[in-house]
LOMARZA-301849 format. One line per field, with one value per residue: x, y, z of N, C-alpha, C in turn; residue in three letters. Coordinates in steps of 0.001 Angstrom, whole numbers, plus 500000, padded with zeros to 6 digits. Layout:
n.u = [X  ...]
n.v = [Y  ...]
n.w = [Z  ...]
ca.u = [X  ...]
ca.v = [Y  ...]
ca.w = [Z  ...]
c.u = [X  ...]
c.v = [Y  ...]
c.w = [Z  ...]
residu = [ALA  ...]
END
This chain:
n.u = [500826  501934  503976  502571  501099  503064  503898  501597  501215  501316  504092  505424  506083  509372  509793  507374  504382  502080  498566  495318  491906  488800  485329  482117  479139  476908  477931  479261  479972  479362  481194  482818  485064  486876  487274  488469  490763  492017  492560  494415  496476  497207  498246  500414  501897  502582  504375  506427  506266  505959  504911  502400  500797  498462  496775  494454  491615  490214  487496  485638  483912  484297  485954  487960  490996  490752  488911  490332  492319  491084  491319  493938  495682  498026  498363  500749  501417  499979  498372  496924  494611  494560  493085  490422  489453  487876  485431  484614  484011  485176  488404  490029  491748  494611  495627  498383  498344  499545  500116  501783  502318  503184  502426  503511  503398  503472  506422  506676  506048  508659  509065  508977  509208  507998  508442  507530  508840  508117  505769  504090  502332  504129  505675  504127  503990  506469  506266  504157  505414  507392  505824  504726  507077  508216  506161  505467  507493  507899  505183  502377  501598  502244  503708  502892  504474  503237  503546  501937  502092  504265  507420  506249  504811  502393  499564  498782  496079  495071  495370  493789  494428  496332  494809  492952  494680  495771  493459  492735  494926  494622  492190  493054  494409  496801  498974  498675  500830  501615  503976  505759  505035  505653  508117  510514  512775  511995  511674  512344  514454  518096  519898  521729  524349  525352  523239  521024  521796  524088  523426  520646  519938  518502  515927  515082  512594  511415  513537  514763  512468  510230  508104  505384  505012  505513  503359  501288  501656  501423  498823  497423  497981  496696  494051  493674  493811  491504  489525  489720  489038  491001  493017  494953  497472  500185  503116  505907  508902  510510  513610  513875  514346  513780  512665  512954  511121  508779  507556  505759  503696  502817  501777  499648  498105  496964  498349  499677  502284  505682  508921  512523  515741  516829  514966  511675  508906  506441  503201  500359  502102  504744  506912  510144  511437  514193  515307  517065  516768  516963  518266  518808  521161  521458  522210  524545  527620  529624  528068  526526  528476  529196  526731  526503  528391  527486  524997  525386  526667  524745  522767  524013  524246  521621  519738  518987  517393  514397  512600  512755  513599  512858  513342  512360  513056  511744  513404  514988  514836  515621  518299  520557  522215  521018  518447  519067  520250  518092  516130  517261  517513  514849  513720  515178  514311  511581  511857  512722  510529  509502  507099  505683  505035  503096  504003  501895  500283  502182  502768  500302  499823]
n.v = [498788  501266  501530  501638  503933  505939  505699  506421  509041  512148  514110  517135  520715  521857  524309  525465  526838  525219  524887  524468  524064  523691  523624  524169  522336  524042  526427  525988  526566  529240  531109  531606  530080  530927  533578  533199  531872  533758  535738  534383  534007  536646  537403  535654  536685  539194  538330  537525  535063  533131  530865  528489  525466  522770  519690  517618  515557  513893  512804  511121  513570  515529  518189  518717  518926  520973  522655  523711  525028  527310  528974  529586  527500  524842  521426  519375  516835  513561  510883  507655  506665  503756  502444  502906  501259  499007  499998  501725  502032  503841  505399  507006  509932  511570  514790  517052  520456  523508  526945  529528  532631  535907  537844  539872  543036  545999  548041  550703  554077  556528  558760  561999  562963  565727  568316  571220  573124  574584  576274  579218  582179  584246  583149  582620  583802  583045  580279  580008  580927  578960  576699  577273  577489  574912  573018  573852  572863  570176  568577  567806  566762  567987  568070  570302  571553  572462  574819  575240  577398  579336  579972  581012  583202  584852  582804  580234  579827  582263  583794  584916  584953  582914  580654  580606  580109  577582  575994  576089  574807  572175  571502  571281  568936  568714  567893  568536  568684  568205  570129  570060  572228  574789  575128  575896  576109  577410  577862  575233  572743  572855  571045  568780  570645  570546  569469  571078  573737  574291  572597  573043  575627  576284  575356  572745  571481  569077  567523  565520  566042  565636  562759  563153  565911  566091  564573  566221  568591  567635  566675  569074  570321  568536  568969  571543  570977  569417  571295  572946  571298  569831  567172  565291  563679  563287  563724  565690  566176  569208  569869  567178  565866  563835  561658  558187  556595  557902  557115  554923  556119  558018  556392  555208  557422  557805  558787  558616  558686  559537  561110  560935  562445  560605  558541  557495  556873  554547  554389  552332  550211  550283  550364  551180  553268  553779  556865  559473  562834  565622  568652  572065  573986  577165  579239  580667  582030  580081  577789  578083  577792  575134  573917  574480  572772  570349  569712  568746  566312  564938  564773  563143  560788  560221  561205  559615  557626  555515  556684  559921  562395  565740  568526  571656  574897  578049  580292  579319  579644  582255  582409  582669  580571  578283  578432  578146  575548  573951  574450  573315  570652  569855  570098  568118  565812  565777  565336  562742  561345  561641  562548  564912  564070  564021  563306  561938  560902  559217  557259  556069  554870]
n.w = [499994  500865  499038  496599  497045  496941  494286  492952  493478  492087  490864  492315  492151  493010  494244  494610  496199  498206  497843  499314  499254  500750  500311  501755  500882  500408  499465  497188  493745  493705  493045  495125  495661  493699  494485  496982  496157  494444  496319  497875  495982  495455  497931  498110  496025  497051  498967  497427  496174  493265  492155  492531  493617  493404  494274  492731  492662  489880  487973  485466  483688  485470  487024  484952  482962  481113  482334  484527  483159  482278  484433  484535  485142  484623  483783  485252  486027  486137  487729  487906  490378  491788  493718  493427  491452  491877  492627  490611  487104  485331  485145  487920  488586  489997  489900  489426  489567  488372  488783  487461  488011  488031  490542  491891  493362  491327  491035  493344  492519  492672  495475  496985  500197  501580  503811  505603  508054  511301  511195  512088  513178  512483  510425  508256  505634  504584  504550  502761  500415  500144  499674  497145  495633  495844  495128  492601  491139  491827  491881  494096  497417  500798  504110  506687  509397  512305  514868  517833  519747  519257  520615  522919  522094  520044  519634  517261  517074  517689  515513  512835  510099  509950  510644  508553  506393  507089  507192  504519  503410  504487  503277  500682  500727  502083  504836  508229  510698  514193  515782  518228  521020  522180  521018  522194  525011  527230  530689  531218  532803  532808  530319  528205  526914  524359  522725  523335  523118  521304  519071  518686  519409  521782  521177  521347  522422  523380  524232  526669  528082  530763  530849  531675  531301  528593  527558  528416  526896  524283  524312  524709  522289  520518  521277  520329  517578  517321  517944  515736  513689  512385  511153  513188  512451  512663  514726  515253  516841  517837  516263  515930  518267  520932  523591  522984  524271  524078  521793  522104  523552  521693  519698  521116  521451  519056  516862  513549  512669  513483  513421  513120  512593  510855  510437  509483  511371  511527  512766  513632  513428  514237  512628  511476  509106  507212  506216  505530  506398  504246  505028  506070  507968  508968  510679  511207  509837  509484  509621  507323  505359  505824  505219  502502  501388  502419  501284  498541  499168  500722  498773  496850  498330  499318  497534  495421  496269  496555  498267  499196  501552  502311  504228  505116  506509  507717  506808  504797  501929  501667  501450  498932  497680  498672  497622  494900  494856  495775  493849  491523  492375  492922  490382  489091  490463  489727  486984  487048  487739  490326  492839  495133  498496  501475  504905  506174  504064  502971  504981  505187  502810]
ca.u = [500013  502784  504718  501613  500744  504129  503891  500373  501187  502018  505194  505073  507211  510284  509775  506036  503615  500923  497281  494247  490672  487582  484117  480889  478255  475971  478552  479960  479363  478973  482400  483585  486342  487759  487614  489435  492035  492632  493099  495608  497508  497682  499086  501677  502641  503160  505499  507460  506075  505463  504387  501602  500306  497525  496525  493031  491028  489373  486822  484725  484045  484330  487282  488821  492135  490279  488260  491343  493067  490396  491756  495363  496504  498434  498579  502142  501556  498694  498527  495681  494496  494051  492231  489016  489099  486821  484165  484243  484482  486073  489564  490070  493113  495085  496390  499110  498057  500477  499901  502946  501863  503852  501481  504245  502920  504417  507250  506012  506720  509490  508351  509653  508460  508309  507885  507890  508871  507989  504715  503497  501834  505219  506334  503113  504365  507601  505752  503411  506373  508025  504885  504650  508380  508467  505123  505466  508568  507620  503809  501839  501177  503330  503355  503231  504696  502652  503843  500731  502331  505694  508221  505364  504275  500997  499151  498194  494627  494660  495684  492778  495096  496953  493760  492419  495667  495889  492244  492853  495931  494015  491184  493761  494999  498085  499002  499023  501424  501929  505455  505977  503977  506256  509348  511664  513015  511688  511167  512783  515780  519236  520189  522948  524676  525542  521982  520019  522291  524867  522734  519262  519699  517449  514594  514802  511593  511104  514737  514766  511251  509584  506960  504092  504922  505415  501990  500424  501770  500869  497368  496935  498030  495648  492776  493581  493474  490098  488698  489760  488618  492165  493399  496271  498026  501612  503799  507362  509507  511485  514962  513762  514952  512804  512967  512312  510012  507548  506926  504604  502613  502279  500908  498410  497303  496316  499160  500072  503704  506618  510171  513791  516521  517158  513934  510239  508352  505041  502310  500688  502939  506034  507946  511085  511874  515373  515246  517698  516190  517789  517861  519869  521382  521962  522175  525800  528424  530294  527043  526169  529573  529064  525536  526782  529116  526780  523868  525758  526972  523471  522084  524679  523991  520211  518874  518599  516593  512985  511915  513655  513004  513368  512722  512786  512713  511188  514321  515919  514838  516179  519728  520606  522721  520011  517373  519565  520399  516789  515433  517847  517218  513427  513516  515743  513400  510378  512230  512912  509245  509118  506051  505763  504108  503144  504288  500671  499929  503206  502652  499003  499678]
ca.v = [500007  502434  501643  502074  505330  506807  505635  507022  510465  512936  514989  518530  521632  521911  525604  526006  526915  524333  525407  523477  524744  522885  524450  523470  522124  525128  527592  525610  527083  530638  531898  531876  529435  531792  534753  532738  531557  534998  536382  533612  534301  538027  537418  535016  537641  540175  537702  537188  533729  533246  529577  527753  524240  521976  518356  517516  514305  514090  511587  511344  514911  516458  518737  518365  519797  522145  523560  524411  525915  528637  529752  529830  526373  523810  520108  518987  515377  512885  509475  506988  506167  502403  501912  503094  500405  498051  500708  502522  501550  504855  505667  508187  510449  512646  515745  518219  521639  524558  528259  530378  533960  536898  538835  540837  544395  546804  548914  551956  555252  557240  559857  562986  563375  567145  568921  572594  573199  575824  577249  580020  583394  585039  582495  582237  584214  582256  578947  580124  580997  577643  575795  577592  577214  573459  572266  574185  572071  568741  568662  566807  567268  568079  568221  571563  571299  573637  575058  575900  578630  579483  580796  581631  584450  584733  581447  580020  579910  583668  584469  584606  584666  581588  579630  580532  579481  576151  575338  575962  573727  570861  571231  570926  567621  568750  567303  569460  567918  568907  570307  570554  573165  576133  575113  576449  575447  578365  577263  573866  572638  572731  569700  568721  571899  570284  569291  572127  575063  574304  571949  573472  577019  576317  575050  571298  571489  567746  566826  565247  566564  564588  562179  563765  567217  565848  564196  567401  569508  567005  566660  570439  570551  567735  569630  572623  570377  569007  572492  573509  570315  569323  565785  565212  562336  563188  564575  565766  566981  570224  569342  565731  565404  563432  560343  557129  556058  558622  556457  554134  557025  558630  555386  555041  558672  557767  559318  557652  558719  560570  560869  561449  562956  559552  557523  557763  555804  554312  553844  551614  549052  550360  550184  552270  553327  554627  557884  560638  564101  566685  569877  573087  574737  578398  580308  581423  581985  578776  576784  578217  577176  573680  573490  574549  571559  569167  569357  567807  564977  564292  564516  561988  559594  559944  561779  558630  556587  555520  557670  561032  563331  567090  569262  573053  575810  579272  581229  578640  580201  583604  582255  582435  579265  577271  578552  577535  574111  573300  574530  572307  569317  569555  569856  566775  564781  565741  564710  561302  560757  561808  563501  565279  563380  564337  562154  561206  560079  558193  556132  555448  554289]
ca.w = [499992  500922  497750  495582  497315  496433  492839  492405  493855  491057  491293  492612  491957  494152  494917  494650  497460  498088  498299  499470  499620  500870  500468  502146  499708  500160  498835  495940  492540  493895  492760  496358  495548  492911  495290  497968  495519  493996  497516  498222  494979  495661  499136  497771  495207  497969  499660  496462  495596  491903  491704  493497  493054  494191  493737  492614  492150  488714  487499  484356  483150  486595  487292  483834  482720  480355  483279  485306  482253  482216  485585  484437  485601  483676  484404  485129  486191  486406  488065  488246  491741  491466  494774  493052  490331  492261  492796  489450  485806  484749  485994  488753  488502  490865  489093  489996  488776  488712  488205  487569  487653  488850  491086  492679  493064  490526  491864  493740  491971  493689  496128  497814  501382  501698  505024  505875  509502  512103  510867  513147  512505  511914  509296  507271  504279  504151  504258  501505  499321  499997  499046  495719  495049  495786  494427  491183  490522  492096  492395  495009  498730  501730  505520  507322  510798  512924  516273  518353  520501  518974  521509  523880  521570  519619  519310  515935  517181  517834  514264  511840  508796  510025  510623  507185  505542  507419  506731  503061  503134  504739  502238  499457  500899  502793  506168  509290  511798  515441  515860  519594  521435  522220  520197  522892  526280  528310  531912  531394  533437  531895  529828  527414  526261  522932  522017  523567  522737  520047  517983  518419  519812  522803  520612  521480  523483  523935  524648  528128  528717  531531  530114  532017  530660  527160  527301  528642  525774  523076  524495  524485  520843  519904  521561  519359  516286  517381  517884  514386  512701  511644  511390  513848  512103  512957  515693  514996  517895  517352  516155  515916  519511  521949  524127  522198  525028  523716  520641  522517  523936  520490  519062  521901  521318  517768  515788  512491  512463  513934  512682  513596  511462  509905  510285  509567  512229  511160  513805  514880  513133  514895  511614  511266  507723  507113  505175  506100  505943  503721  505719  506132  509197  508371  511671  511277  508593  509312  509312  505900  504582  505958  504506  501045  501041  502863  500420  497470  499742  501038  497491  496252  499151  499554  496523  494414  496936  496181  499151  499524  502500  502272  505333  505012  507601  507103  506170  503891  500579  501659  501201  497472  497231  499036  496629  493655  495039  495893  492572  490632  492910  492727  488949  488763  490983  488894  485705  487291  488070  491727  493224  496555  499384  502911  505776  506445  502901  502786  505916  505044  501477]
c.u = [500863  503506  503795  501213  501782  504097  502709  500185  501964  503075  504702  506292  508077  510136  508376  505419  502342  499653  496259  493016  489523  486396  482947  479950  477393  476610  479334  479216  478957  480177  483226  484952  487329  488195  488664  490800  492743  493267  494408  496756  498091  498608  500416  502551  503316  504380  506594  507351  505408  504869  503633  501065  499303  497380  495046  492636  490122  488789  485768  484968  484087  485766  488275  489962  491693  489623  489295  492184  492416  490827  493275  496250  496933  498693  500024  502348  500195  498963  497148  495738  493804  493099  490744  488577  487944  485472  483695  484804  485460  487231  489421  491517  493367  496009  497272  498881  498952  500043  501153  502595  502519  502834  502195  503758  503943  505235  506552  506756  507530  508751  509291  508732  508893  507636  508434  507730  508531  506962  504202  503071  502940  505878  505368  503530  505521  507163  504951  504339  507026  507086  504839  505959  508557  507426  504987  506519  508308  506225  503423  501365  502397  502778  503799  503327  504369  503025  502669  500995  503821  506381  507365  504804  502837  500687  498591  496686  494145  494940  494684  493393  495733  495939  493179  493383  495753  494626  492262  493827  495335  492992  491833  494477  496338  497887  499446  499523  501685  503448  505810  504788  504492  507495  510451  511765  512779  511078  511578  514156  516879  519456  521441  523199  524788  524191  521034  520491  523014  524061  521397  518951  518512  516045  514230  513832  511406  512336  514746  513527  510580  508332  505614  503922  504804  503967  501031  500456  501186  499344  496769  496930  496924  494270  492598  493196  492001  489194  488638  489317  489760  492431  494821  496857  499500  502077  505292  507954  510451  512899  515028  514330  513863  513240  512244  511167  508692  506834  505687  503413  501992  501363  499595  497517  496685  497108  499543  501569  504406  507875  511348  514523  516729  516054  512549  509639  506863  504300  501069  501618  504268  507189  508829  511598  513041  515256  515816  517107  517258  517360  519060  519947  522117  522112  523436  526575  529047  529277  526607  527220  529475  527866  525739  527489  528335  525684  524292  526088  525694  522743  522672  524301  522496  519279  518459  517679  515130  512151  512981  512909  513689  512600  513265  512295  512433  512170  515194  515974  515376  517676  519898  521106  521766  518885  517798  519644  519059  516051  515943  517436  515757  513112  514031  514842  512178  510695  512401  511617  508791  507909  506193  504654  504224  503557  503023  500265  500908  502966  501304  498821  500252]
c.v = [501261  502634  502148  503533  506288  506863  506372  508486  511270  513849  516403  519427  521703  523199  526192  526029  526119  525038  524294  524218  523723  523833  523598  523365  523317  526350  527219  526178  528537  531582  532206  531277  530301  533000  534347  532500  532794  535755  535698  533948  535705  538102  536760  535929  538688  539637  537260  535786  533844  531949  528927  526484  523599  520616  518075  516151  514633  512751  511979  512772  515944  516903  518338  519350  521085  523139  524374  525357  527274  529545  529921  528698  525507  522527  519685  517495  514795  511418  508879  506483  504795  501867  502078  502129  499455  498713  501396  501887  502526  505129  506981  508630  511497  513542  516615  519374  522786  525866  529095  531778  534952  537961  539826  542249  545186  547716  550247  553136  555963  558432  560729  563301  564799  567717  570317  572845  574598  576792  577895  581321  584203  584432  582161  582598  583403  580854  578963  580154  579643  576652  576006  577197  575692  572735  572657  573384  570574  568648  567534  567458  567295  568147  569600  571304  572543  573673  575825  577260  578954  580469  581590  582969  584229  583286  581374  580254  581357  584465  584048  584227  583295  580487  579492  579815  577958  575388  575117  574846  572349  570516  570814  569587  567580  568276  568357  568650  568777  568933  570896  571374  574599  576247  575901  575758  576401  577615  575831  573794  572490  571250  569788  570018  571705  570270  570482  573506  575044  573744  572627  574881  577158  576100  573577  571074  570145  566939  566725  565824  565427  564049  562817  565109  567078  565483  565372  568337  568924  566966  568036  570762  569788  568376  570829  572086  569989  570229  573075  572526  569790  567878  565733  563817  562179  564154  564510  566694  568009  569676  567835  565103  565102  562075  559255  556466  556718  557944  555679  555022  557658  557653  555238  556269  558782  558391  558218  557635  559726  560338  561422  561965  561871  558543  558138  556585  555720  553757  553325  550428  549076  550214  551416  552193  554298  555591  559179  561903  565007  567998  570806  573659  575998  579544  581144  581234  580623  577669  576869  577588  575658  573172  573492  573274  570301  568752  568440  566412  564237  563916  563273  560710  559232  560381  560859  557557  556631  556489  558685  561960  564691  567894  570689  573857  577198  580159  580605  579307  581615  583603  581865  581061  578136  577260  577882  576026  573389  573332  573454  570902  568949  569321  568493  565668  564651  565049  563205  560622  560862  562760  563768  564565  563962  563096  561295  560330  558963  557010  555402  554804  552862]
c.w = [499997  499598  496648  495774  496781  494912  492213  492833  492810  491646  491495  492389  493214  494943  495019  496044  497266  498588  498409  499963  499674  501073  500898  500912  499377  499489  497604  494742  492630  493698  493988  496288  494782  493699  496325  497304  495014  495164  497920  497266  495190  496864  498844  496910  496049  498674  498701  495857  494235  491371  492826  492827  493995  493542  493861  492070  490958  488277  486458  483781  484261  486860  486176  483710  482029  481317  484051  484433  482146  483356  485611  484917  484420  484428  484176  485357  486555  486663  488387  489683  491661  492551  494435  491966  490655  492377  491524  488176  485174  485694  486763  488820  489593  490023  489985  489053  489269  488036  488499  487070  488593  489277  492015  492354  492252  491438  492114  493123  493045  494241  496936  498998  501749  502935  505202  507382  510014  511579  512141  512498  511856  510695  508152  505855  503723  503776  502953  500309  499091  499306  497545  495029  494843  494918  492967  490427  490649  492700  493356  496300  499650  503145  505995  508811  511608  514428  516888  518980  520428  519895  522510  523404  521113  519197  517888  515976  517320  516543  513186  510496  508819  509946  509211  506260  505831  507040  505244  502690  503386  503686  500919  499567  501577  504233  507178  510483  513011  515588  517218  520037  521510  521315  520875  524240  527450  529492  532137  532041  532399  531533  528977  526657  524748  522215  522180  523149  521395  518897  517647  518904  520750  522247  520743  522647  524167  524302  526177  528816  529485  530805  530417  531349  529157  526788  527428  527428  524493  523148  524238  522988  520133  520114  520617  517985  516238  517240  516486  513301  511859  512042  511963  513609  512475  513997  515378  516042  517290  517363  516053  517189  520529  522453  523337  522946  524701  522550  521024  522865  522667  519768  519780  521788  519927  516614  514809  512284  513350  513145  513475  512387  510417  509619  510239  510319  511973  512362  513100  514655  513884  513913  511529  509832  507602  505933  505797  505526  505385  504331  505776  507564  508824  509383  511742  509981  508396  509062  507866  505005  504626  505155  502999  500577  501365  501881  499275  497980  500062  499732  496810  497007  499227  498437  495414  494994  496473  497027  499573  500475  502392  503296  505319  506199  506982  506350  505092  502507  500507  501409  499746  497082  497566  497990  495315  493772  495042  494574  491605  491080  492664  491254  488540  489247  490110  487549  485847  487755  489515  491797  494718  497337  500786  503690  505927  505272  502696  503701  505770  503679  501433]
residu = [MET  LEU  SER  ARG  GLY  ARG  LYS  GLU  THR  PRO  SER  THR  PRO  LYS  ARG  GLY  VAL  HIS  PHE  HIS  ILE  ASN  LEU  LEU  PRO  GLU  VAL  ARG  GLY  LEU  SER  ILE  GLY  LYS  VAL  LEU  PHE  ASP  THR  PHE  LEU  ASP  ARG  MET  GLY  GLU  LEU  GLY  GLU  LYS  SER  VAL  PHE  GLY  GLN  VAL  ILE  SER  LYS  GLU  GLU  ARG  ARG  THR  GLU  ARG  MET  PHE  ALA  ARG  TYR  GLY  PHE  ARG  LEU  THR  ASP  ARG  ARG  GLU  VAL  THR  LYS  PHE  ARG  GLU  GLN  ARG  LYS  ASP  PRO  VAL  TYR  LEU  PHE  THR  LEU  VAL  GLN  GLU  ARG  ASP  ARG  THR  PRO  PRO  PRO  ARG  PRO  PRO  ARG  LEU  ILE  LEU  SER  LEU  HIS  ASP  PHE  HIS  PRO  GLY  SER  ARG  HIS  GLN  ILE  GLU  GLU  GLN  MET  GLN  PHE  CYS  LEU  SER  ARG  CYS  PRO  GLY  HIS  LEU  SER  ILE  LEU  VAL  VAL  PRO  HIS  TYR  HIS  HIS  GLU  ILE  SER  VAL  GLU  ASP  SER  LYS  GLU  SER  LEU  GLU  PHE  LEU  ASN  LYS  CYS  GLN  ASP  GLU  GLY  HIS  ASP  LEU  ALA  ILE  HIS  GLY  PHE  PHE  HIS  ASP  ARG  GLN  GLY  LEU  PRO  ALA  ALA  SER  ARG  PHE  TRP  THR  GLN  TRP  TYR  SER  ALA  ASN  GLU  ALA  GLU  PHE  PHE  SER  LEU  PRO  PRO  SER  GLU  ALA  ALA  LYS  ARG  ILE  THR  ALA  ALA  LYS  GLU  LEU  TRP  VAL  ARG  GLN  GLY  TRP  ARG  ALA  ARG  GLY  PHE  VAL  ALA  PRO  GLY  TRP  LEU  TYR  SER  SER  SER  LEU  ASP  ARG  ASP  LEU  GLY  GLU  MET  GLY  PHE  ARG  TYR  THR  CYS  THR  LEU  ARG  ASP  VAL  ILE  HIS  PHE  PRO  GLN  GLY  LYS  LYS  GLU  ARG  ALA  TRP  ALA  GLY  THR  TYR  SER  LEU  ARG  SER  THR  TRP  ARG  ARG  ALA  LEU  ALA  ARG  ALA  TRP  HIS  PRO  LEU  TRP  LYS  PHE  ARG  CYS  GLY  GLN  GLU  PRO  VAL  VAL  ARG  LEU  SER  LEU  HIS  PRO  LYS  ASP  LEU  GLU  VAL  PRO  PHE  VAL  ARG  ARG  GLN  LEU  GLY  VAL  PHE  LEU  ASP  GLU  LEU  ALA  ASP  ARG  GLY  TYR  ARG  SER  TRP  SER  TYR  ALA  ASP  HIS  VAL  GLU  SER]
END
């Protein structure tokens, strides 16, 4: 019996994925089997599998090779099952059916994740100009990183012009992200001189911020978004500096993403996507000199990736060499098929 069983079992592909579907009698013939199988094939394609096979009993005119061919299968081996000879006059066969179909999703078009930092009432005109400058060259959508109460001065909510502009941006499909709350360290205890002063000029609001205070500020910002009818899908800490323990809290608060200088973090999956942000630091003469040399290096290293990140600050376009570099780069990206994406659209696609 064992020897006959091996001989009467048709061969199978070495690298194929085996499928097996059983349907209850009441749902047979209702196209459910095809839906299940197509779903299975699509999932295998996503996983990189290009060949699947099954083994099917065929007798008389039931489950013929021609029937399976209509669904893209080909018969690769057939063996008679001799144990049925005493019960049936017609032979009963066991088929191996193979479908080799590449259902791998097509490559995703390249995208530029474009973010404009530090929106507040005093930077509205600069942000407007940046939007026009960037999207006229590489069309699409972008993220505007809004500071609710920039440097403890006038609140976004107290500026009619700012609210009108941001409402218009959201209506056009742009992403309004929460960018800290005050964007400064006023009233906070001293911390690392390097990160809080040299690196961020006392703007690293969430660097070493106690968790309870961080949650309080983020909650206050979310309440502002709710009052204005904005979608709070992302939180980005000023200077990208914050404690990694905050990630869990952000996910629990319903955010879809945050990011660091080098990673985009997708919530709730917890996925970290490496994508270094292209950004400028222009506060002093020596920083400008460094930025002039740094941009070509970053462009060479990161500007060819399928996902490119570009993060601009309000005064960037006021520096002539930055304006020239960005204009050339954006034109090049558009010529290579890139479109601008917001963080929110990127992580939700």
